[in-house]
SETOR-734152 format. One record per residue: y, z, x of N, C-alpha, C, CB in turn. Coordinates in steps of 0.1 Angstrom, whole numbers, plus 5000, padded with zeros to 4 digits. Glycine has a CB too. Example, Ala and Ser with C-alpha at 12.3 -4.5 7.8 and 13.67 -1.06 7.14 Angstrom:
494350785132495550785123496750785132495550905113497850715128498950715137500050795129499450575141
end
This chain:
777277435919777777295913778677355905776577205905779777255901780977265894780877165880782277235905780677205869780577135859781977075853779877205850782176975853783476935846783276865835784276855854783876885824783276855811784476775804782676985802784276665800785476595794785276545781785976485801785876505770785576495758786576395752785676625752785576275747786476165742785976145731786476035749786776165718786376175705785376275703785776055700784076225699782876315697781876315706782176295685782076225717780976195726781576285740780676015729780476355745780776435755780476385767780476545754781176385779781076325792781076445801782176225796780076465809779576585817779476525832778176655812780276565840780076525854779776645863781276465859778876645872778576755882779076735895777376775882779776815898780676795914779776895922782576855914778976845930778376945940779176975952777176895943780077065948780977105959780977265961782377045957781177295973780777425977781877515980779977425988783077465979784077555984785677505980783877555999786377455987787977455988788377365974788677366003789177435968789677355958791277325958789177425947791577375967792877315972793177235983793577415973794277155984794477055993794477106008795676995991794077006019794277066031794976946039792877106038795976956045796676866054796376886069798176876051795976786075795576796088794176866090796676856095794176986089793177076087793077196080792877096096791877246079791977366069793077466070790777446071793677506059794677616062794677736054795877566060793277756049793077876043791377906043793777886027791078016039789778086040788877986031789778246036787777936033787077866024786277956013786277786032785877896001785377995992783778025994785777955978783778116001782078176004781578205994781878306012779978175994779278215985778278295993778878125977777578375986776578475992775178415993776378615984774378406004773178346004772078486002773078256018771478495990770578635988771278745993769078625996770278865990770678995992770579026007769779085984770779146008770479216024769379266028771279316028768179226020766779266021765679166022766479326011764479206027763579116028762279196025763679056041761179096016760179156010759179176022759679085998758579286022757779306034756579376034758479366043756179366018754979446012754979576012753879406017756279656012756579776013756879825998757579796023757179955995757280015981758579905976757680205981759379855985760879795978761179695989762479915975761879605987762479505998763079616010763879395991762679566023763379636033764479566038762579656043765279646049766279576056766379616070767579596049767479616078767279666092767279816094768479616101767179876107767080026109768180086105766880066123767880226099768880306099768380436105769380326085769580486112769580636120769780756113770580646130770480766104770980886096771080846082772480936102770680976075771180986059771481116057769980936047772581136048772881286044773681256031773781386057773781386025774481396013775881456013773681456005776781426004777681476003777581645999778381385995778481736000778181895996777681895982779581995998778281815972777981835958776881755953779181815950776281665965775281575962775281445954774481645957776881395952777181305945777081185953778381335939777381175964777481065975776381065986778781075981775780975986774780965998775380876009773380895994775480926021776080836033774680796041777180926043774880676049773980616056774580576068773380516049773880596081774280506092773580436100774780556099773780296102772780186109772780226121773180036108771680146126771480176140772580126150770180116144773280026143774379966151775680056150774579816145775680156142776780236142777680256130777480206152777480156120778180156108777580256099778180006102778480306092778580406082779080366067779480506087777980376057778380326044777880426035777780196041778180406023778180546011777880465999779780666008777080515992776580495979776980615967774780475981777580585955777580705947776480665934779180735942776180535933775280505922773880455926775880405915773680495941772480465946771880315946771680555940772780235944772380095943773580005952772380045925774980025951775979965956776380025967776879955947776379975981777280045990778179975996776580105998779280085999780480026006780880126017781679995995781780026028781980106042782480236040782880036051782180326046782680466045783580506059781280566042784680576055785380636067784380696077786380736063784580706088783780746101783580886099784580716114782580936091782081096090781381106099781481146077781381226107780281276117778881346106781081416129777881286107776781346102776481486104775781286106775981546096775581716099774681706112774681796084774481796117773581836130772381846124773981966139771281756129770081776126769381906131769481666132768581976123768082116128766782116130768382226119766482106143764982106146764282236143764882066160763082196137762282316131761582386145760982266119761582526143760682586154759482666148761582686162758582696158757282766155756282696147757582896148756282546146755682486138754082516148756382316136753282536136751882586143751182476143750882706136751082346139750382216142751082096135748782226138750781986143751381866141750881786130751281786153750981716122750381616112750081496119751381586101750781456129750181336137749981396151751181186138749381276158748881316174749981286180747681236182751281216179752081206188753681146185751381126198754581176188755681126187756381156174755681006190756081306173756581376157757881456162755281506150758781446153759881546153759981636140761181466155760381746143760081856130761681896128758982016135761981866114763381906110763181996099764281776107764082086096764582156084765782126080764682286086766082146067767482066062767982196053767281896050769282196052769882316044769582336030771382296044769382216026768882206010767682276006768482056006766782276017765482326012765082386025764382216005765782496027765282596043764082636048765782726044763182646037762082706036760882586037762082776022761382476039760282336042760682306056760582196031759382246061759382196073758982016072758282286082759781946078759481806077759181746088760481746072757981666089757581626104757881466099755581666109758681406110758981236111758381176121760481206113757381076120756781026128756280896122755981096133755180856123754880706116754880736101753380636120754680856098754880896084755781006081753780926079756181056068756981166065756081266060758181146056755981386065754881486062755781586059753881516074755381706048756081826046755381936045756781836037755582036050754982166051755882246045754782216065755082376038755782486031755382606038755582506016754482626048753682726053754082716068752282716050755182666074755282656089754582576096754982746094753982466088753082376097751782406096753382386110751382496090749882536089748982446080749682696083749682396070748982266061750382176061748282316041749782036058750981936055750581856045751381836067751681796038751281696029752081556032751581746014751181446033751681336038752381286025750581246045753681256026754581186014754681036013756081236016754280996025754480856024753280716026755380836034752080786026750780736032749980676018749880866040749680556019748880516009747680446018749680425998746280456019745280406024745780366041744780286015746380516046746480496059747780426064745380426063748580356054749880296058750780366049749880136057752180366058753080416052753980316041753780466064754380356029754580266018756280236022754080346001756880306031758080286034758280226047758680376033757580216055757380176070757280276077758380096075757180256089756880356099758180396108755780306108757780516114758680576125760080626116759080456137759780726110760980806103762080846113760380946097763380826108764180876119765180996113765080736125765281016099765881126095765381136080767481106098765781246075765481306059766581356055764481416057766881366041768081436037767281466022769781336037767881606017767381646005768581685998766381746007768581645984769881645974770181825972769281555956771481855976771781985974771582015958773282005980771381935951771381975934769681955932772581835922768981895939767681885933766681865946767481755921766081965950765081975962764081875961764282105964763781805952762781675949763081565951762381655937764481555953765281415956765381405973767181425948764681335976764381305990764781165995762881315992765681146007766181026012765781016026767681016009765180906030764780886043765380776049763480866043765580766062766280656072765080626081767780726083764780506081763680466091764080306097762180466083763080276104763380126109763380006098762180086120763180056084763179936076764280006064761379866070765180056067766280076058766280226053766179966046766580246040766680366033765980346021768080406031765080496020764080516009764580646000762480546016764280645989764680755980763480775970766180705971763080905969762080975962762681075953761081035972762681045940762881135929761881245924763181055918760581235931759781315928758981405939758981255921759881445949759381495960758381445969759081585959758481305968757681205977756281165968757281275993756381185959755081095953755180945949754581155939756480915946756780755948757880735954756780665936758380605958759380585965759880445962758980605979761280455962761880295960763180295972762680265939763080175976764380125986765780135980764179975989766780155988767980135986768880035994768380245985768179905994768279826004768779696002767179806010768679645989769279525984770579495985769079505972771279595986772779575989773479665999773579605977772579716010772979776019773379676031771979866022774579656034774879576045774179576059775979596047773079576062772279616073771279536076771779726071771379376074770479286076770779216088770379196064769879236100770379196112769979056116769979296122770678946110770378806111770778776123770878706100769978696133770578666145770478506146769878736158769478436138769778286140769478246126768878196153770178126122769978056108769177946116771477996098767777956112766777836115766877706111765577876112767177716098767377586090768077596076765977526089768677516070769177526055768277466046770477466052768677516034768077466022767777326021768877516011766277296018766177136017764877116009765977066032765077055996763777035989763377155984762676985997762177185986761377305983761377405995759877265979761777376005762177476014763377526012762277446025763377656014764677736012765377776028764377886002766477836026767177856039766277946046768577896040766277926060765377996069766278056078764177906077765778226086766678276094765778346102767778346088766278396113765278526122766278626123764678476140765378736115766078866116765378956125766278936101766179046133765679126141764679256138766779166147763679266144762479356138761679326126762879476134761879226120761179156110760778996113761879156098761378916119760978796126761678676116759178796128761078576114761378456105761378476090760478346107762378456082762278476067763078346062762978626061762478346047763178236040763478286026762478106039764878226022765178246007764678136000766578256004763678145991763078025984764378005975761478055973764377875971765277815962765377905949764577665959766677955946766978015935766778175935766077955925766178215948765678355950766878435952764778375961766578585955767578685959767078755973767778805946765578775973765478845983764478775994765078975979764678776005764078696017762878726018764578716031761778626019760478636021760078586038759878556010759178696043758878646057757878526056758178766067758078436067757278326070756878306084757978206066755878246084755378216098756378116107753978146097756578126119757478056128757078066140758778086127757077966151757077996165758577946169755777926173759377956165760577916171761077986182761477916163761178116179761478206189760778236202761678316184759478236198758478216210758678096219756978196206758677986212758977876220760277856226758677766213761377926221762877936228762478026241764178026217761778136240761478236249761178156261760578336245759878076259759178016269759777916277758177976265760777836268761977776274762777826283762777746264763377936280764278016288763478056303764578156280762178096301761678146312761378006323760278226306761277896317760777776325762177756333760077616315763177736324764477696330765077786341765477676320764777936340765178026347764677996359764978136342763277976359762577936373763077796380760977936371763477716371763777586377765177576385763677486366766177696380767577706384767677836393768677706372766777896393766678026403768078136398766877956423767878156382768778246376768478266362770178186377768978366357768578426345769378336335768878576344768478226328769078136317768978206304768278006315770078196297770278266285770378176273771578346286770778046276770677936267770577786271771877956260770177716263770077586268770177496255768677576276770377366255770677246246770177106253772277236242769477056244768876946245769376806238767676976242769176696244769576586236768476556227770076456244768576466216767476456204766276406212767976336190766376306224765076266227764376366239765176096233765376466244764776556253764976516266763476586251765776386270765976356282766976436291766276246281767876466281768976546287768976686285770176506283769076776294769076926292770176986299767776986295770977066290771877156296771577316296773077126289771577366307771377536307772677616310770377576320772677736305773577856309773077946313774277906302773378056321772978176326773878276322772878166340773378396326773978536322775378536327773178676328775678496338777078496346777878396342776878486361777578286334778578196330778578066337779978256332777178026345777077936351776377806342776377976364776477696344775877576336775277486347777077476326774077426344773277316349772977206340771977356352772877086347772476966336771076916343773876816333770376846336769176786338769076646333768176856333768976526339768676386332767476346331769376286337766376416337764876396338764176486330764376386351764576526319763676596309763376746312762276536309764476786322764076926324763376946335763376996312763176856344762376886358763176936369761676746363764476866372765276926379766676926375765176876389767577006380768777046374769877046387768577186367771077006381772177006391773277066386772576876395773777176393775177256389776077186382775777306399776877226373778077146368779277256371777977106352780577166369781677236374782177296359782877116383782477436361783177506349784677556354782277646342785477586343786677636348786477766357787577676335787477776367787377886377787278016371788477896386787778056361787778186357786878226347788778206354785678116344784478126337783878256339783678026340783578356330782678426334781878486321783278516344780878566320780278626309778878516305781578636295778178596295776978516294777178416284775778586290776378286288776178156281775378186269775478056288775978196258775378226243774578116238776578246233775278006237774477896229775177766236774677906211774377656235774777526241774377436231774177486254775077346224774677226215775177076222775377246201774276986219774376846226774576756214773076796235775376666216775576566201774276486203777176446200774076486187772576426184772276286185772176456170773276196187772976066188772676016202773975996183773575896204773375836216774375876229773575696214775275986225776076016234775376136239777476036230774876156250773976286256774976336263772576266266775976276269777276326278777976456271778376196280777676426258778776526250777976666247779276466233778676756250778076916246779077006247776876986256778677126238779477226236778777366242779777226223779477456249778877566252779877706248778377556267779077786243780077926240779378046249779977986220780678136253780078236260780778386253780378216277780078466256780478606252781278646266778978726248781478776269782278826280783678806280781878786292784378816289785878816292786478686286786178836308785878576291786078436286786378376298787078416277786578216295787078156282785478146275788077986284785778116262784678136253784078006247784978226242785177916249784477756243784677666256785477676229783477596258783577496270783277356262782277536282783777256268783277126264783177036277784177056254782076946276781876836283781976706278780876856288782276616281782176496274781676366284783576466267781276416296780976356308779576386313781976376317778676446306777276486311777376616319776576366320778376696319778376816327779076766339776976876329779576666343780276686355781276776357780776596358782276806345782976926345783076966332784376906350783077086328783577116316785177206315782477196311785477176305786977226301786877346289787977096295787877426290788077536279788677486269788977656283788277506254789077466245789777586237788277386237789677706243790377816239791377856248789577916235791877776257792777826268793877856262793177726278794577796251795777816246795777936235796077686239794777946229794678026220793278116221794877956208793278196231791878276235790978306221792178436243789878296221789078346210788178466215788078226204787878536206786978666209785478626215786778756194784878706222783678656225782878606216783078736231782078476218781378416210779778396212782078296209779378366202777978356198776878256195777978416189777678146190777178026183778477946180776278056170777677806182778777696178778277566170779477646193778877526161778077416156779477296154777277466140779077186153780277086155779576956145780577036174780576886140780676766133781376676145781576786118780276596151780876536161781776406160779976526170781376346149782176196143783576276142781476116125783476386133785276406124785776526138785076526101785076556150785676636161786076796154787176546167785276836143785276946139784177056144785176936126784777166148784177266156784277426150784877266170783277466150782977596143782377686152782077586131782677806154782377906164782078036157783477916174781078106161780778236155781078336167779178256149781978426163782678506173782278656171784278466173783078756179782778896175783778906162783279016189784678856158785578866151785478776138786678856159784478706136784178596125783978476130785278566115784278376119783978256127785278176126782678166121785578106136786878016137786577866137787678056153787677796133787277636131788377586138787277566114788177466141789277396149788777226149789277456166790077156154789777006151790076986166790876906139789176906175789476876187788776736192788976996194789176666201788776556208787476576214789876516217786376526207784976536213784476426220783976566204785476316222784876206225785676196243785176066211786676236242787376236257787876386260788876116258787876406273788576516276790176526278787976556288790576566266792276566267792776696270793076506253794076706271794776826274795476876262795976806286795276816251795976856241795577006233795876746232796777056230796277206227795377226215797477296226794477326214793677326204793977446195792377336211794077466181794377566173793177596168795277536164792977736166792077806159792377866146791677886166791677866136791777946125790378016120792377846114790978146118789778236112789378186098790178406110788078156094787478096082787078236077786277986084786978336081786378476073787078576070785378536079788478556068789378656065788878716053790678596064788478646042788078706030786778776031788078616020786178776039784578826040784778946049783478696049783679046050783779176055783979146069782579266052784779246073785079236089783879266098786179346093783079176104781979176110781679056121781079186100780679096130780578996141779478906136780379056156779978776139779378646133778378606144780578526131777078606140776078586149775378446152775178676144775678356139775478216140776278146130774078186139776278016133776877926124776177786126778477926127776077726114775177596114775577506102773677636113775777376104776177286092774577246088777177146097774577196073773677146069773377006074773877166058772476946071771976806081773076706074770076746078773776706062774876596055776176636062774976606036776076776069777476796075778576836063777976666083777876846053778676906042779077076040778076856030777877136041777977286038777877366052776777336027778777466053779077536066778177656063780777566069777077726068776377826069776677926080775177776070776878066076777278146087776478296084779078156087776178346097775378486096776578586099774178496109776878686092777378796095776678926098778178816087776778986110775879076113775779186102776279136126774779226097774379336086774779266073775079486087775679176072775979116056774978986054777779066052774178976063773278826058774078726059772878816043773778606051774278476053775378456041773078376052776278356045777178316038777278146038778378396041777678066028777977956030779077896022776877886030779677766027780777696019780877566023782077766021782077516016782077376019782877356034782777296005782177296043782777296057784177226058781877216067785077326060786277256063786477146075787177356066787077046071787076926083788576866081785676796081788676786092790076706091790376606080790376626103791676626075791876536063791476396066793276536058791276356076791176216080789676176079791776186095788876276077787376256081786876256064786776406094786276176059785676166046784176176046786076046040783376246040781876236040781576196027780976356044780576086025779976036012778476066014780175876009778076136001776776186003776076175987776776346010774876175985774276185973774776285966772976195974775076255952775576365944774476465940776176315932772976425939772176505936771876605946771276445931771376585958770976665967771776695980769876615971773176645981773776645994773176556003773676775999772276486002771676386012772276276016770376346008771876206027772276096030771775976025772276106040770775986015769975906010770875756003769075986000770275646003771075545996771475555983770475435997772375505980772675495965772075395958773875475963771975375946771475285934772275245924770575345928772275135918773375105908773075225895773174925903774075255892774275355880774175495889772875335866774175545901773975665905775375715909772875665916775275855914776575915915776475955930776776035903777775945935777875955949779276075949778175795956779176195958779976285959780776255974779276425957782076285972782976235984783776375988784076105979783476436001783976536005785376506015782676606012786276566013787476526023788576466017787176436033788476426005789576335998789776335985789476196001790876325981791176315967791176155964792676385964790076115958789875955955790475895942788375915953791675815942792175775932791575645927793475775935790875565937790175465933789375395942790875395928788375365936787175305948786675185943785875395951786175095954785774955950784774915960787174845949783974805961783074745969782574615963781874835972782474535972781874405968782274335953780374415970783774355954784374305943784474375929783874185942783674495930783274595920784174735919781774635925784674755908785474895908784174985906786774915896784175125913783475245913784275335905783275295927783975365894784675455884784675585891783975475868785975655891786275785896785975875885787775805900784775955884784476045873785176175872783176075874785876225886786476335886786776345898785776445881787876415901788676425914789476555917789576305914789076655928789976735932790676705944789376855932791576795949792276755962791476745975793276865965790376805974789376785986787876745982789376925997787776695970786376635967786576565952785076765968785476475953785576375944784276325941786376275947784076275927782776185925783076065919781676255917782175965922782075835918780675795913782575755929780675685904779575605901779375475906779575585889778175455912777975315917777575225905776775305929778475105903778475025891776774965890779674905893776674945877775074895877774674745881774674905862775874675885775974545889776174565907777274465880775874665911775874665924774674595934775974795926774974545943773674505953774274535966773174335951773074555974773074595986772674485995772274705987772174526009771874666009772774746015770674686014774074686020774974776023776474756017774974786036777474806017778574766010779474866018778474775992780674796018782174846024782574906014783374736027782975076012783075106003784575156004782175165999785575095997787175126000787775245989788074965999788175355996788475445990790075455991787675555994790875465978792175485979792575635976792775395969793275695986793675845985795175865987792975945995795675965985797275965986797575976001797976105977796575986009796975976024796775846029796176076034796375736024796075606026794575566022796475586041794075456027792875376023791775436035793275186023790675436028789675486037788575386037789175616034787675346045786575256045785575316050786775136052783975316040782875386044781675296043782775516035781075286052779675196048778775286038778675166063778175216030777475296022776175176018778475346009775075256021773575176017773575166003772275246021772975075998772675045983771474965983773874965974770575035973769174975972768974975956767975055980768074915954767774885936767575015930766274795931766575125938766475245931766375335945765075255920766975465940766975555951766975685947767975535960765875745938765775855929765975965936764575865921766776055927767076205934767176305923768576215943766276415923766376535911767776585915764976675911768376615904769776705906769076865909770976685889770076935921769777045921770977105926768677075928771277225923772477305927772577375942772577415919773677435945773777435956772677555964775277465957771977635956770677705961769377615960770477855952769477495955768177425956767477445944767277475967767977485931767377515918767477375912768177625909766477325906766477195899766977195885765177135897767677105882768277085868766977045858769476955869766277135853765177105844765577165832763977155849765077075821765377145808763977135798766777055801763877255792762677285782763077155772762877465774762077075769762376945760762476995745761276825762761577095744761577155728762777265725760077245726762977345735764377445734765677405737764277545743765877285747766877225755767577325762767677135748766777425765767277555776766877505789766577715773767877525800767477535812766377585817768177595817765377555825764477615830764677685844763577525828764677795842765277895856764278015855767177965853764578135863763778255863763978335850764078325875764778295840764678385828763978275816766278455823763878155820762878075811762377975817763478025800760977995821759977935828759277805821759078035830759077705826758077615821756677695816757777515832755877605808754777645803753777545802754977705791752477585803751277465805751377425792749677505811751177285793751277185780752377165776750677215769753677235781754577205774755277075779755277325773756677035775757376905778758576955784757776815764758976865795760076925802760976775806759377035815762076795806763176695811763776715825764276685800763676615831763876605845765176535846762676545853766076625852767776525852767576475869769776655848768276355865767976295877769076175881766376235876769176125893770176015893769575895903771776075898769975795903769475675912768275595908768975735925768075615897766875535889767175385885766575615874768575355887768875185888768975135876767875095895769075005872769474945862768675005849769274795863768974965839768575005825768474895815769475095820767874905802767774805793767774865781766674725794768774815771769474695776770674745785770074605764771374655789772574695801773574785795773374555807774074875803775174975798776374965807774675115799777674985803778774965810778775065822779974985802779175075831779475155840780575245837779575095852780675375838781575495837781375535823783075455841780575485814780675505801779675615798780375375794779675735789778675815785777475725779779375925776776375775782775175715775775175775759773775755784774475655750774675715736773675845734774375605725773975935724773276035723771876005716773976125717771675895708770675845704770275705708770775845692768875675711768275545714769275505729768375415700769175585738769775545751768875455759770075685760769575365766769075265772768075325785770275195777766775255783765475295791765575245806764175225784765175305816765075295829764075145831764275435836764575045838763674935841762574955850764274835846762775005860761975065871760775135867762775155878759575135873758575195868758675345874757275115870758775435866758975595869757775665866760075665862757475745878756375845880756875975883755475805889755876075878756176215882755176275887756576275872755176385897754076435903754076585902753876395917753176665901753276795903752076865911753376845891752676915925751776925935750776835939751377015933751476685936750776575940749876515930749976615952749976585918748876515908749776435897747876635900749576325894750576245885750476325871750276055883751676325867751876365851752376265843752876465849752176285830752376165820753876165818751476185806754376045820755676025819755975995804756075915829756476035795756775985782757875895778756976085774759175935788760175865785761075885798760775885771761875755801762775755815763975665807761775665831765175745805766275675801767475745805766175635788768575695803770075745806770075865797771375635803770675975803770776095796772176095784770876215810771576095772772776105765773876195764772576095755775276125763776276205764776676225779776076315757775876155788776476205802776676065809775476325811777176065821777575945830776675985840779075925834775875885847775375855857774075965859776475855867773676015850772676105847771476035841773176205837770176065844768976005838767976115831768175915850767376085825766376205818764976145820766576245800763976215826762476175826761876275820761876135840761476255807760576325799759276335803760576285787758576455809757076445813756576575803756776475833754976555802754076655797753476725808753076605788753676855807752876935818751376965816753577065819750576985823749176995823748777135816748676965837747677155811746877265810746477335822745777235803747177415829746877485842746477615841747777475851745477665849745177785852745877885859744277785857746177815873746777885884748277865881746277825899748777965875750377975871751178015883750678095860752277995884753378015896754077905899752678045909754477905913755277805917754977675922755877845924755377555917754477405921755577335929753877295906755177225932756177135938756176985926755577095956757276955924757776865914758576745923758876945904757976605920758776535923758776385915758476535936759776295916759576175908759676055919760776165895759175935912759175815921759775715912757575765928760375615917760975495909760575365917762575495907759475265911759175175918758675175935760175115917757975305935757575345946758375445955757275235952759375455952760775525960760475675956762475465955760375745965760275885962761475975961759375945971761876055954762576155955762476275963762676185944763476335961763476495968762276575961765076595966761776675968760876765962761476915958759776785973761376965945761977055940760877165938762577015929760977285933760177365927760577385915760077475933759277435907758977455892758277595893758077325885758477675885757477795880757177755867758177945880755677785867754777745855754177865850753777635857754277905836753378015831752377935821754278145823751278025821750577965811751077975797749278025812
end
């Protein structure tokens, strides 16, 4: 979030613009790379000695021991001199591994390799499920990684390096990253949190409420980044298993190797694509399929198919790897497909996302993520121009791309580097209005805040009322709904430098939402210290907290729209406000406008005496209407 603070005399006005990216104007469509932010580290908590990452094949030291090199299983080489931050390294050939000979016996029954290293030629290392060491040619072994029979650094060791300056400094490469011991193997720590080797293949979902962003990582499975977290956590998921079963089912139906499929929201229409670039369509929920017409030169593997999520089941996009073309469009239910990269060929593509109403297309390719604006209503012959959105990010293959449910944030996965997010570029003519608290499409309420993406708003009005513009940048603005506004719907008229825009907006008496930042961290304040509650300042049992929210509706006495609430004796909320912790009601001691702020409300609650400290779910309601759910960490 971007806080914009203004001053009027001695009264502070604070407006939060929940914007993720571009701060410069766009004409027509995006003309520069978005302002990307990193989503978590490149490591996953897997109950090992430290967070893990993707598989590594080799590790080795520089001759003076000041630099450690590592090569990923995909062939990329990185280096570190501080044993924390990794950077891309020139392609250096690693030293030849030296197999040990004359080993008397193996410490494991099968699959063990024996190595010696120049820094400690008198020792033999055995690489198998564990790492073992022998100082007597293999007559006796010391297991360096086992605890209760399990390896603390993960199984199947692939390489070991010994520091030239200290034979007790060991580094291991295995299927879970790079691991270092400073005491000859008595203890281990991972070097993985900033190692660009997280093999994310799919973005399963974006952050929403108490659920964090979810992804699928090769070799690990489904993971989630909790709101406000930095390390990914494994979570149960059957998404991949279900997809594999569907691919097998469709392969039998069309008698070909199906590699991708897409379905309409109700499941009645399904499109499938094969490993050799063919496409089929079913209009009977996947029972029977008919081949569709693709461009004559189409070849390569169909990687992803998406279908318009509304009533237009005849609109779909498909992307292909291989020689090309790489982006195909149908607007007539697959009767024929045309190429959207015929005029400007794209690299091999692996995923696609679209804002169908705006005609915005985002494609994950071998050389990053590309964006364009095309007609997704009709199959036109207009040339389509593509722009690379990832020129400011590391050069890497993009494995997935996804829009959040509101169509505001764009999430991408870069092979090895994990996930990034930014404000989704869109045509300048397309304006998106969302709730300012949580980027949702929930209804507005009198006094609440709305964020507008895609326009610099000069003025706003609806139903004969002015909606004050609290802040405006060239591609994002924020307005307040007048306290006098009534619904259930209004035609919101926005004045922009490029013309007037009308947007239909639902309005209801209350529509509570707790304010959260981009990563889903709630705006909570310790009522006694007035410090934000976060990872460094947790809430406590029997304590008092303030919940920052919007959408609580009318107040008493009436307060003018667009004006900061008084610091003392702020107007109180008319609606009945309640708060819940893990579903249990909390005592609400106060619900009023937040003093010094525009459009903010403060709900003060008392936390119970709890014994099970940790993460809990918090929500509020107003006249029975529930808010979003957020996380709060409580300590005794």
